[in-house]
C-alpha positions as CSV (number, residue, x, y, z in Angstrom):
1,M,-10.0,68.9,91.9
2,F,-8.0,68.3,88.9
3,E,-4.9,68.3,88.4
4,S,-3.3,69.4,85.7
5,R,0.1,67.8,84.1
6,A,2.0,69.4,81.4
7,Q,2.9,67.7,78.6
8,G,6.5,68.0,76.3
9,F,9.6,67.5,76.7
10,T,12.3,68.4,79.0
11,L,15.5,70.9,78.5
12,L,17.5,68.0,79.5
13,E,15.6,65.7,76.1
14,L,15.7,68.0,73.9
15,L,19.2,69.0,74.2
16,V,20.2,65.2,74.0
17,V,18.8,64.9,70.9
18,M,20.2,68.6,69.6
19,A,23.4,66.7,70.6
20,I,22.6,63.8,68.3
21,I,21.4,65.4,65.2
22,G,23.9,67.7,65.1
23,I,27.0,64.3,65.8
24,L,25.4,63.0,62.9
25,T,25.6,65.7,60.9
26,S,28.9,65.6,60.7
27,L,29.9,62.5,60.2
28,A,27.6,62.2,56.5
29,A,29.8,65.5,55.9
30,L,33.0,63.7,56.4
31,N,31.9,60.8,53.9
32,V,30.9,63.4,51.1
33,R,34.0,64.3,51.3
34,G,35.2,61.3,49.2
35,L,32.5,62.7,46.6
36,N,35.2,64.8,45.1
37,N,36.7,64.3,41.5
38,D,39.8,65.0,41.8
39,A,41.0,64.5,37.3
40,E,37.8,67.1,36.3
41,A,38.9,69.5,38.9
42,A,42.3,69.0,37.4
43,S,40.6,69.2,33.9
44,S,38.6,72.7,35.1
45,I,43.0,73.6,36.2
46,L,44.5,73.1,33.0
47,S,41.7,74.3,30.3
48,G,42.2,77.8,32.5
49,A,45.6,77.7,32.1
50,F,45.7,76.8,28.5
51,I,42.1,79.5,28.1
52,Q,45.2,81.7,29.8
53,A,48.2,80.7,28.4
54,R,45.9,81.3,24.7
55,T,44.7,84.3,25.6
56,Q,48.0,86.0,26.5
57,A,50.0,85.1,23.6
58,I,47.0,87.0,21.8
59,S,47.1,90.4,24.0
60,T,51.7,90.4,23.7
61,T,52.0,89.1,20.1
62,R,54.0,86.6,21.7
63,A,54.8,82.6,21.0
64,V,53.0,80.9,23.9
65,R,54.3,76.7,24.3
66,V,52.8,74.5,27.2
67,T,55.4,71.9,27.9
68,L,54.1,68.3,29.6
69,S,57.5,68.2,31.9
70,D,56.0,64.9,33.7
71,A,53.4,63.6,34.5
72,R,52.0,66.9,37.1
73,T,53.8,69.5,35.6
74,L,53.6,71.9,32.7
75,T,55.8,74.6,32.1
76,F,54.8,77.6,29.9
77,E,57.4,79.0,27.6
78,G,56.9,82.1,25.7
79,S,59.1,83.4,22.7
80,T,58.4,85.7,19.5
81,R,57.4,82.4,16.4
82,C,56.3,78.9,17.8
83,D,59.5,77.6,16.2
84,A,62.1,80.2,17.9
85,A,65.1,77.8,19.3
86,T,65.3,80.0,22.5
87,W,62.0,80.2,24.9
88,T,61.6,82.3,28.4
89,A,59.5,81.2,31.0
90,L,56.4,82.9,32.0
91,P,56.2,82.6,35.9
92,N,52.2,84.5,35.5
93,I,50.9,80.6,34.0
94,N,50.5,78.5,36.6
95,A,48.7,75.3,36.1
96,A,49.1,73.4,40.3
97,L,47.3,69.9,40.1
98,P,44.8,68.1,42.8
99,D,47.2,65.8,45.0
100,K,47.2,62.3,43.4
101,V,46.3,63.0,39.9
102,T,48.2,61.8,36.8
103,V,48.8,63.8,33.2
104,T,49.0,61.5,30.8
105,G,49.9,62.4,26.6
106,T,51.4,61.0,24.0
107,G,54.4,62.1,22.1
108,T,57.8,62.6,23.8
109,P,57.8,65.7,24.5
110,W,54.3,66.7,24.8
111,R,54.1,69.7,23.9
112,V,51.9,72.6,22.2
113,C,52.4,76.1,21.6
114,F,49.3,79.2,20.9
115,T,51.0,81.9,18.1
116,T,50.3,85.6,18.5
117,R,47.3,84.7,16.7
118,G,46.0,82.5,19.8
119,E,46.2,79.3,16.9
120,L,47.7,76.1,16.6
121,P,50.2,75.5,13.8
122,T,50.4,71.6,14.4
123,L,47.4,69.8,16.4
124,P,49.3,68.0,19.1
125,P,50.2,65.0,19.1
126,S,47.8,64.3,21.6
127,A,44.7,64.6,24.1
128,L,45.7,65.1,27.8
129,R,44.0,63.0,30.3
130,M,44.0,63.6,33.4
131,T,43.5,60.6,36.0
132,D,43.5,60.6,39.9
133,E,43.3,57.7,42.4
134,R,39.7,56.9,41.5
135,G,40.5,55.7,37.9
136,R,38.4,58.5,37.3
137,S,39.4,60.5,34.0
138,R,38.5,63.4,31.9
139,T,40.3,64.5,28.9
140,L,41.4,68.5,27.5
141,T,41.0,68.3,23.4
142,F,43.1,70.8,21.2
143,Y,42.2,71.6,17.9
144,L,43.8,74.2,15.7
145,T,41.4,76.8,16.2
146,G,43.4,77.0,19.6
147,S,40.3,75.4,21.5
148,V,41.2,73.2,24.0
149,V,37.6,71.5,24.7
150,N,37.7,69.6,28.7
151,Q,35.4,66.2,28.0
């Protein structure tokens, strides 16, 4: 008589292999986290905030001024004109940057103002540069038309 023996893997062997694959996949996923580019994220956040400031200047027919207060803080203010003496804080525009990203721009203080038509009466003293802890950087360049280019 012939004795038939089934070929294949036991349930226990399959579970062990699946557990090993799961552990290796989770380790790989944790290592991908370091690929985030915080400078790029910060430049996208700031670009969006500047676009929102410009849009608000046009829609409310009020000038909107953005000032770089320190390496991590931008303040947004509104007034009747860009050369006005008094400004009111605009709490509805926010630019929360990722941790360990610094923003630099020459000029004390670095400042840009969008007119009621969304234009810049003068160019800012320099482009804004975002740098993360790994030394990666991005630049925001401004034009008199009010456009902001993320490079």
